[in-house]
Phi, psi and omega in degrees: 000323181294321175301313177303320178294324181295321182296313176295326176290326177294319171302320186286322172303314182295319184292322178301322181273345182228090183305326185277001179276135181261134177290152173307127177097345176286138179266322180237104183299125176240126186244164175291327184288324177299312185293323178288335180279344180235078183292155177289143178291146174280087187288327180289359174251358189236161175216179179228142173249129178232133173202185179219149179238133179229171163276186183294340176265013177065026171273132186299145186245120182265157175065030169278141180275129172237124181236138177261103184303136184087343189247342184084358182280128178215135187226162177240138183284154189270189184292337175261020174075005186267162173211155181213134180237114192263160174050061171262127181301141179297139181153184179267147182214152170264128176251135182241125177243124188228154170202139179304124180094002181227152180284134183290164175222169180208164180197153172268125185230148175247122187262120177267159185288137173054052187205165180241124175262118184260125191234155174221126174240146184237124179253144178254142183304139179267135179281314178250121178241121180250123175288153177285136178233150180227134173271116194292325181298322181251357180056046179257128179287167181294321182289332175287336171295317179296324175306310180292322177295318176290324177295322181287333176296330173082020173262127184088181177245140184227149182233107184276171182294327176297323179292313175304313183296325177291322180286342178096179187280081186257154168295142186295334176299322177288321181297317189285350183291334178275008180268143181290136174076013180231143182230131174258122183228145180270123176262125182245350189263009176263157178297331178233087182275170184155199185276121181245138171267129184246135179271135180259000183268335181259148174296155180120138178267182183302318185282000178098348178287165187277162184127187184279168180116193183242160175218152186291136186277152177279136184241132179239145179240102184060039184079357178279121180291120177268159182307155179292158179053049193282137177283108180307337185290342180263007168290153168301167180285164187291345177288342181259006189258132179266335177181164178221136165227144190237132180229111185278006179193158183299331183297325180261351184287123177305145187296339181282352177262098181259192181153167179295338180201097182249015180289338181269000183103173184230145165243109171264121180247129176248122182267170185288328188247347177077147178245000000 
């Protein structure tokens, strides 16, 4: 018996000095090196976005694109219409949901620490669907051809990709501060506050009533209508933008730029890759 105890004590001593050695009878070897290589995640700094995308009849939509603007995160819905984005840093984000044959939608979400945000989006069938076209010589997308045509017409104010590159990597809220008839103001009394673009040319106050003052402009991203009083800080960085066009009132706004409220004007932002 004493000899058997000495043998087991020798095995324990060797295992301590050699962490990768498995003791007799052990089924799953756990080593000091293994534990050091897999530190526990900082769950209190991350969250999860879990959602579903359906059509107007609440039927799940497969292969819908869900993008978190400004982060590069993009997922595709499964056969049951569901999507999940893991390890999302806590904060506010703009989500864009798109699918061929349907009108895109967007929304501002707030991801909490160590929590799961559950979302549901409904897409309506699109009447007019335009496929992306590219001119090989200039590598210009179809939507940027429209941008150039409107710029040549001379109605509205335009900021090109070349101008953005000359100004350096500025936030779009800083770029828009130099636009005539537009004011960038920080709003803190909204659910999702931040930098909001206000038109100074048209009548109407921030809350939409008549009178003097300014009111929030409608913002579009690659033709997608964004929520009202949109926080400009959630837009992509200037490095990702191909062009910006600004119309400070309904009289100059092109008819194709719709939205729930365009009486205060429209800001159309076009990215290099498209959403």
